[in-house]
N, C-alpha and C positions, 0 to 999 in steps of 0.2 A: 334301329331295324332289328327285328327278331330273326334269329337264325334257327331254322328247323333242322334238327339232326335226325337222320334215318336210323332206325334200330339196326344194330349189327347182327349179322347172321351167326348161327352157332359155329360155323367154320371160321369166321373172322374172330369170334371170341376165343376159340381154341387156339388159333395162331397167335393171338395177342397174349394169352396166358402162357403159352409155351415160350414165346420170345421173352416175356418178362421173367419167367423162372430161369431161363438160361442167361439172362442179363444182356440180351441183344436187342431190346425193344427200342425203336426209334422215337425221337422226341415228338414227331408228328402223330404217330400211332398212340403214344402215351397220352397226348392231349385229346385225341379223338375218343379214347376209352373213357376219359373223365367227363366227356360231353354226352355220354349215353344216358338215356332216361332212367335206366334201371341197373343196379349193381348185381342183381340176382343171377343172371347168366354167368357172370365172371366168378361169383362165389361157387356155383354148382360145378363149372368146368375146373376151377382151381382145386376143389375137393377131389373130384374124379382124377385129376392129373396127379395129385399128391398120393392118393391111394394106389394108383397104377404104378407110381415110382416105388412105393414101399413094397408092393407085390412083386415087382421086378427084382428088387434087391433081395427079398426073401427067397425068391426062386433061384437067383444066382448063387447065393450063399448055400442053399440046400444042394445044389448041383455040385458045388466045389467040395463041400464036406460030405 
């Protein structure tokens, strides 16, 4: 039997990437992520998330110094 997987929304992708980066991703969500038809949304959101984190760290350091 073929299982048809719905595409994840951008909000679901963001929540999944954030949970993964914080280390609190559940096993069920982890499996669901790997069943998605495309990895591109996860890459885009991951890059934006990392750039945002770097920007936040630079801002905090500049405010402290």
